[in-house]
TORKOL-4160 file (C-alpha; in steps of 0.2 Angstrom, whole numbers, padded with zeros to 4 digits, m for minus):
121
<pt num="1" X="m0024" Y="m0132" Z="m0008"/>
<pt num="2" X="m0015" Y="m0129" Z="m0024"/>
<pt num="3" X="m0027" Y="m0115" Z="m0028"/>
<pt num="4" X="m0023" Y="m0106" Z="m0012"/>
<pt num="5" X="m0004" Y="m0107" Z="m0016"/>
<pt num="6" X="m0007" Y="m0099" Z="m0033"/>
<pt num="7" X="m0017" Y="m0085" Z="m0025"/>
<pt num="8" X="m0003" Y="m0082" Z="m0012"/>
<pt num="9" X="0010" Y="m0082" Z="m0026"/>
<pt num="10" X="0000" Y="m0070" Z="m0037"/>
<pt num="11" X="m0003" Y="m0058" Z="m0022"/>
<pt num="12" X="0015" Y="m0057" Z="m0019"/>
<pt num="13" X="0019" Y="m0054" Z="m0037"/>
<pt num="14" X="0006" Y="m0040" Z="m0038"/>
<pt num="15" X="0013" Y="m0032" Z="m0022"/>
<pt num="16" X="0031" Y="m0033" Z="m0029"/>
<pt num="17" X="0026" Y="m0026" Z="m0046"/>
<pt num="18" X="0015" Y="m0012" Z="m0039"/>
<pt num="19" X="0030" Y="m0007" Z="m0028"/>
<pt num="20" X="0042" Y="m0006" Z="m0042"/>
<pt num="21" X="0029" Y="0003" Z="m0053"/>
<pt num="22" X="0026" Y="0016" Z="m0040"/>
<pt num="23" X="0044" Y="0018" Z="m0037"/>
<pt num="24" X="0050" Y="0018" Z="m0055"/>
<pt num="25" X="0037" Y="0019" Z="m0069"/>
<pt num="26" X="0022" Y="0030" Z="m0063"/>
<pt num="27" X="0026" Y="0048" Z="m0069"/>
<pt num="28" X="0015" Y="0058" Z="m0058"/>
<pt num="29" X="0026" Y="0068" Z="m0047"/>
<pt num="30" X="0013" Y="0068" Z="m0033"/>
<pt num="31" X="0015" Y="0049" Z="m0030"/>
<pt num="32" X="0029" Y="0049" Z="m0018"/>
<pt num="33" X="0032" Y="0042" Z="0000"/>
<pt num="34" X="0021" Y="0027" Z="m0004"/>
<pt num="35" X="0023" Y="0009" Z="0001"/>
<pt num="36" X="0013" Y="m0005" Z="m0004"/>
<pt num="37" X="0011" Y="m0015" Z="0012"/>
<pt num="38" X="m0001" Y="m0029" Z="0007"/>
<pt num="39" X="m0011" Y="m0036" Z="m0007"/>
<pt num="40" X="m0027" Y="m0048" Z="m0004"/>
<pt num="41" X="m0034" Y="m0057" Z="m0019"/>
<pt num="42" X="m0051" Y="m0064" Z="m0019"/>
<pt num="43" X="m0052" Y="m0083" Z="m0022"/>
<pt num="44" X="m0057" Y="m0081" Z="m0040"/>
<pt num="45" X="m0043" Y="m0068" Z="m0042"/>
<pt num="46" X="m0055" Y="m0055" Z="m0049"/>
<pt num="47" X="m0051" Y="m0042" Z="m0037"/>
<pt num="48" X="m0036" Y="m0037" Z="m0027"/>
<pt num="49" X="m0037" Y="m0026" Z="m0012"/>
<pt num="50" X="m0020" Y="m0016" Z="m0012"/>
<pt num="51" X="m0015" Y="m0009" Z="0005"/>
<pt num="52" X="m0005" Y="0007" Z="0003"/>
<pt num="53" X="0004" Y="0017" Z="0017"/>
<pt num="54" X="0007" Y="0035" Z="0013"/>
<pt num="55" X="0019" Y="0047" Z="0022"/>
<pt num="56" X="0017" Y="0066" Z="0024"/>
<pt num="57" X="0005" Y="0079" Z="0029"/>
<pt num="58" X="m0014" Y="0077" Z="0027"/>
<pt num="59" X="m0013" Y="0088" Z="0011"/>
<pt num="60" X="0001" Y="0078" Z="0004"/>
<pt num="61" X="m0008" Y="0062" Z="0008"/>
<pt num="62" X="m0024" Y="0068" Z="m0001"/>
<pt num="63" X="m0014" Y="0073" Z="m0016"/>
<pt num="64" X="m0005" Y="0056" Z="m0017"/>
<pt num="65" X="m0022" Y="0047" Z="m0015"/>
<pt num="66" X="m0030" Y="0058" Z="m0029"/>
<pt num="67" X="m0015" Y="0053" Z="m0040"/>
<pt num="68" X="m0016" Y="0035" Z="m0036"/>
<pt num="69" X="m0035" Y="0034" Z="m0040"/>
<pt num="70" X="m0031" Y="0042" Z="m0057"/>
<pt num="71" X="m0017" Y="0029" Z="m0060"/>
<pt num="72" X="m0027" Y="0013" Z="m0055"/>
<pt num="73" X="m0031" Y="0009" Z="m0074"/>
<pt num="74" X="m0013" Y="0010" Z="m0079"/>
<pt num="75" X="m0008" Y="0000" Z="m0064"/>
<pt num="76" X="m0021" Y="m0014" Z="m0068"/>
<pt num="77" X="m0015" Y="m0014" Z="m0087"/>
<pt num="78" X="0003" Y="m0015" Z="m0082"/>
<pt num="79" X="0000" Y="m0029" Z="m0069"/>
<pt num="80" X="m0009" Y="m0040" Z="m0083"/>
<pt num="81" X="0006" Y="m0037" Z="m0094"/>
<pt num="82" X="0020" Y="m0040" Z="m0081"/>
<pt num="83" X="0012" Y="m0055" Z="m0073"/>
<pt num="84" X="0004" Y="m0062" Z="m0088"/>
<pt num="85" X="m0013" Y="m0065" Z="m0081"/>
<pt num="86" X="m0027" Y="m0070" Z="m0092"/>
<pt num="87" X="m0038" Y="m0058" Z="m0083"/>
<pt num="88" X="m0031" Y="m0043" Z="m0073"/>
<pt num="89" X="m0039" Y="m0041" Z="m0056"/>
<pt num="90" X="m0048" Y="m0026" Z="m0052"/>
<pt num="91" X="m0037" Y="m0015" Z="m0040"/>
<pt num="92" X="m0046" Y="m0008" Z="m0025"/>
<pt num="93" X="m0034" Y="0004" Z="m0016"/>
<pt num="94" X="m0036" Y="0004" Z="0003"/>
<pt num="95" X="m0027" Y="0015" Z="0016"/>
<pt num="96" X="m0015" Y="0005" Z="0027"/>
<pt num="97" X="m0014" Y="0016" Z="0043"/>
<pt num="98" X="m0004" Y="0003" Z="0053"/>
<pt num="99" X="0013" Y="0012" Z="0051"/>
<pt num="100" X="0004" Y="0029" Z="0055"/>
<pt num="101" X="m0004" Y="0020" Z="0070"/>
<pt num="102" X="0013" Y="0013" Z="0076"/>
<pt num="103" X="0021" Y="0030" Z="0075"/>
<pt num="104" X="0006" Y="0037" Z="0085"/>
<pt num="105" X="0009" Y="0024" Z="0099"/>
<pt num="106" X="0027" Y="0027" Z="0098"/>
<pt num="107" X="0025" Y="0046" Z="0102"/>
<pt num="108" X="0012" Y="0041" Z="0116"/>
<pt num="109" X="0025" Y="0030" Z="0124"/>
<pt num="110" X="0039" Y="0043" Z="0122"/>
<pt num="111" X="0027" Y="0056" Z="0130"/>
<pt num="112" X="0024" Y="0044" Z="0145"/>
<pt num="113" X="0043" Y="0041" Z="0147"/>
<pt num="114" X="0045" Y="0060" Z="0147"/>
<pt num="115" X="0032" Y="0063" Z="0160"/>
<pt num="116" X="0038" Y="0049" Z="0171"/>
<pt num="117" X="0055" Y="0057" Z="0171"/>
<pt num="118" X="0048" Y="0073" Z="0177"/>
<pt num="119" X="0038" Y="0065" Z="0191"/>
<pt num="120" X="0053" Y="0055" Z="0199"/>
<pt num="121" X="0064" Y="0070" Z="0201"/>
C-alpha cells in the first residue's frame, strides 16, 4: 500500500517537473504547444510512460515529436536531479490524443447542430 502511494507521488512529481522543464528549460524552439497530460510509472519505477498532447498542424506536431525524442536524455537526467531519485526512470513518450479526440467530437456535435438548424426551417 505504501509502495503504491510512493509511485503515485513520484508520478505526479515527474509530471510537474516535465511540464516546468518543457515550458521553461528546454531550449529547442520546436518544442511549443506541448502539455504533459499524464505519467504512468511501472511498479519498480524503472520506466515512466509520459503522455504528451501536442497542438498544431501535422507538420508542427512532427517537428515537436522529433525535438522531444532528442530531448529525452536531457529530461531523464534533469528528473533524476530535481526529484533526487536513486535511479532515473527511463522515459517513454506517448502521444495523448484525448484532447485532439475531444476537439473532433466537439466539431462533429457542432456540425450536427448546424444541420438540425437547417432541417427545421
